[in-house]
C-alpha positions in Angstrom: -218.2 120.0 -82.7 -215.9 118.4 -85.2 -214.3 120.2 -88.1 -216.3 119.5 -91.2 -219.6 119.3 -89.3 -222.3 121.3 -91.0 -224.6 123.3 -88.8 -227.4 125.8 -89.4 -227.1 129.6 -89.1 -228.4 129.6 -85.5 -225.8 127.2 -84.2 -223.0 128.8 -86.3 -223.8 132.2 -84.8 -223.9 130.9 -81.2 -220.6 129.0 -81.7 -218.9 132.2 -83.0 -220.6 134.6 -80.6 -222.1 136.8 -83.3 -225.6 137.7 -84.4 -227.2 135.4 -87.0 -227.6 138.4 -89.3 -223.8 138.7 -89.3 -223.6 135.2 -90.7 -226.0 136.0 -93.5 -224.3 139.2 -94.3 -221.0 137.4 -94.6 -222.6 134.9 -97.1 -224.0 137.8 -99.1 -220.6 139.5 -99.3 -219.0 136.3 -100.3 -216.7 136.1 -97.3 -218.4 132.9 -96.0 -219.3 129.7 -97.8 -222.7 128.3 -97.3 -223.9 124.9 -98.4 -227.5 124.5 -99.7 -229.2 121.4 -98.4 -232.6 119.8 -98.5 -235.4 119.8 -101.0 -235.3 122.7 -103.4 -232.0 123.8 -101.6 -233.8 125.9 -99.1 -231.7 125.3 -96.1 -228.2 126.7 -95.6 -225.5 124.9 -93.6 -222.1 126.1 -92.5 -218.9 124.4 -91.6 -217.8 125.8 -88.2 -214.1 125.7 -89.1 -214.7 127.7 -92.2 -216.9 130.2 -90.2 -214.1 130.8 -87.7 -211.5 131.3 -90.4 -213.8 133.8 -92.3 -214.5 135.7 -89.0 -210.7 135.9 -88.3 -210.1 137.2 -91.8 -212.9 139.8 -91.4 -211.6 140.9 -88.0 -208.0 141.2 -89.3 -209.2 143.2 -92.4 -211.2 145.6 -90.1 -208.2 146.1 -87.9 -206.0 147.0 -90.8 -208.5 149.5 -92.1 -208.6 151.2 -88.7 -204.8 151.5 -88.8 -204.8 153.4 -92.1 
């Protein structure tokens, strides 16, 4: 997949190797950007590159908390 390609939560989760619920939790916490698309903005889409960066930030932050 190209950087800048928007995908749904299912494909984002598969590409990152995490459960789909993790993707939605990251959006709710504000650590991942989601784009609303479609009629009435019902569908969420994610940029794979942004998802990978957010997951790296989350992992780094968790590792730092364990070290404390």
